[in-house]
Structures are given as C-alpha cells and as structure tokens.
C-alpha positions as CSV (number, residue, x, y, z in Angstrom):
1,X,-36.3,184.6,146.3
2,X,-33.7,182.4,144.8
3,X,-31.5,185.4,144.1
4,X,-31.9,186.5,147.8
5,X,-30.8,183.1,149.0
6,X,-27.8,183.1,146.7
7,X,-26.9,186.5,148.0
8,X,-27.3,185.4,151.6
9,X,-25.1,182.3,150.9
10,X,-22.4,184.5,149.4
11,X,-22.5,186.9,152.3
12,X,-22.2,184.0,154.8
13,X,-19.3,182.5,152.8
14,X,-17.6,185.9,152.7
15,X,-18.1,186.2,156.5
16,X,-16.6,182.8,157.1
17,X,-13.6,183.6,154.8
18,X,-13.0,187.0,156.5
19,X,-13.3,185.5,160.0
20,X,-11.0,182.6,159.2
21,X,-8.4,184.9,157.6
22,X,-8.5,187.2,160.7
23,X,-8.2,184.2,163.1
24,X,-5.2,182.8,161.2
25,X,-3.4,186.1,161.0
26,X,-3.7,186.8,164.8
27,X,-0.4,186.2,166.7
28,X,-0.4,183.2,168.8
29,X,0.6,183.4,172.5
30,X,4.1,182.3,173.4
31,X,3.7,178.7,174.5
32,X,6.7,178.9,176.9
33,X,6.0,182.3,178.3
34,X,8.4,184.2,180.5
35,X,10.6,182.1,182.7
36,X,9.6,182.1,186.4
37,X,11.9,183.9,188.7
38,X,14.6,182.0,190.4
39,X,13.5,180.9,193.9
40,X,15.1,182.9,196.6
41,X,17.2,180.7,198.8
42,X,17.3,181.9,202.3
43,X,20.0,180.6,204.5
44,X,19.5,180.5,208.2
45,X,21.8,182.7,210.4
46,X,23.4,179.5,211.8
47,X,24.3,178.2,208.3
48,X,25.7,181.6,207.4
49,X,27.8,181.6,210.5
50,X,29.2,178.1,209.6
51,X,29.9,179.1,206.0
52,X,31.7,182.2,207.2
53,X,33.9,180.2,209.6
54,X,37.2,178.6,208.7
55,X,38.0,176.7,212.0
56,X,37.9,172.9,211.6
57,X,35.5,171.3,214.0
58,X,31.9,170.8,215.2
59,X,29.3,173.5,215.0
60,X,26.1,173.5,217.0
61,X,23.5,176.1,216.2
62,X,26.0,178.1,214.2
63,X,28.6,178.4,217.0
64,X,31.8,176.3,217.2
65,X,31.4,173.7,220.0
66,X,34.6,171.7,219.3
67,X,37.5,173.5,217.5
68,X,40.4,171.6,216.2
69,X,43.8,173.0,217.4
70,X,46.9,171.0,216.4
71,X,48.6,171.9,219.7
72,X,45.9,170.3,221.8
73,X,44.1,167.9,219.4
74,X,44.9,164.9,217.3
75,X,43.3,164.3,213.9
76,X,42.8,161.0,212.0
77,X,41.0,160.0,208.9
78,X,40.5,156.7,207.1
79,X,39.1,156.4,203.5
80,X,38.8,152.6,204.0
81,X,36.7,153.0,207.2
82,X,35.0,156.2,205.9
83,X,35.8,157.9,209.2
84,X,37.1,161.2,210.4
85,X,38.1,162.0,214.0
86,X,39.5,164.8,216.1
87,X,40.1,164.4,219.8
88,X,41.9,166.2,222.6
89,X,45.2,164.7,223.7
90,X,43.6,163.6,227.0
91,X,40.6,162.2,225.0
92,X,38.0,164.1,227.1
93,X,36.7,166.0,224.0
94,X,36.3,164.5,220.6
95,X,34.3,164.4,217.4
96,X,34.0,161.1,215.5
97,X,32.3,161.0,212.1
98,X,31.4,157.8,210.2
99,X,30.1,158.3,206.7
100,X,27.4,155.6,206.2
101,X,27.3,156.4,202.5
102,X,29.8,157.6,199.9
103,X,32.2,160.1,201.2
104,X,31.2,163.5,199.8
105,X,33.5,165.6,197.7
106,X,31.5,168.4,196.0
107,X,29.2,171.2,197.0
108,X,25.6,170.2,196.9
109,X,26.2,166.5,197.7
110,X,24.2,164.9,200.6
111,X,25.6,162.3,202.9
112,X,24.3,160.4,205.9
113,X,26.7,160.3,208.9
114,X,26.8,158.9,212.3
115,X,28.3,161.6,214.6
116,X,29.6,160.9,218.1
117,X,31.0,163.7,220.1
118,X,31.9,164.6,223.7
119,X,32.2,168.2,224.8
120,X,32.5,167.5,228.6
121,X,33.4,164.6,230.8
122,X,30.7,162.0,231.1
123,X,28.6,163.4,228.2
124,X,28.5,161.6,224.9
125,X,26.1,162.4,222.1
126,X,25.4,160.3,219.1
127,X,23.5,161.6,216.1
128,X,22.6,160.1,212.8
129,X,22.1,162.9,210.4
130,X,21.9,163.7,206.7
131,X,24.3,166.5,205.9
132,X,24.7,168.6,202.7
133,X,28.0,170.0,201.5
134,X,27.4,173.7,201.6
135,X,30.9,174.8,200.8
136,X,34.1,173.0,199.6
137,X,37.7,173.9,199.0
138,X,40.6,171.6,198.0
139,X,41.3,170.8,201.6
140,X,38.0,171.2,203.5
141,X,34.3,170.5,203.4
142,X,31.6,172.4,205.2
143,X,28.7,170.0,206.0
144,X,25.4,171.2,207.4
145,X,22.0,169.9,208.6
146,X,19.4,172.7,208.6
147,X,16.8,171.0,210.7
148,X,19.1,170.1,213.6
149,X,21.4,173.1,213.1
150,X,24.4,170.9,213.2
151,X,27.5,171.4,211.0
152,X,31.1,170.6,210.6
153,X,34.1,171.8,208.9
154,X,36.2,168.7,208.2
155,X,39.3,167.9,206.3
156,X,38.7,166.0,203.0
157,X,39.5,162.4,203.2
C-alpha cells in the first residue's frame, strides 16, 4: 500500500511538472495586439466646397456669400486689435471678424470669433462661433464651423 501511495505521489508530481512545462512553453498573446484602424474622417460637402475654394470671403453652407474683390472692396486687419475686415466701398456689404482668443496660424487650431456681416441693406448678423483652421497657406487661412456650416477664407494677420 505504501508502495502504491509513493507511485501515486510520483505520478501526480510528474503530472504537475509536465503541465507546468507545457504552460510555460505556450506562446503568450501579444499584449498590444494589432493597432485599431484609423478613424475615417468624413467631411461635409459644405466643408469640402470651402476647402476647394480660393476666393477670400465669407462662406455660408459651403457657398460664398461675400467675396472679396479688390476693385470693389477694402480690406483691413489689425494684429493689435485681433480684427480682420472686408467691406464694399459703399459699406453696404461687409464682414468683420474679431478673434476673441489667440489669432490662429496653423491647421488644426481652434479659435473663437465674433463675426458680424451684412449681405444686404438693413440686415446685420452677429455670430459668436468656434472655428477650426481646416487649411492654411503662407497667405491665407480657411476657417470652418461644421455645426453652423459657416466658414471664411481670410488673409493671415
């Protein structure tokens, strides 16, 4: 009986050793795993229209509502006042932008602005919006607000 018990203990010990060896030799799963796919950024049609445009001015719902033309409009900008303005010579149509935060300079930056514009006599609109720089060149910035579908192409200050 003692011999059978010793044999049973040896067999149990052998089983534990074999099981432990097998467990240790199994490859571990990669803790990082495969990288998740990049999120697909979908741009609205209105934003795409703004980004494809090169005319300085105000864009509403993707279409230009006030286009700067040096023959008919004046343009002014002030870094000290953080303002940018274009207006028709007769002052019936204008866009006035006041940056309430730092003036943006690079793609991806967000800025809050107060926009005032007039597209027709007697109509003035004021918006306070957060805009993101969706495109930038050495001379111009493309600013966009997706929720309100408002954008601008403005000269860098």
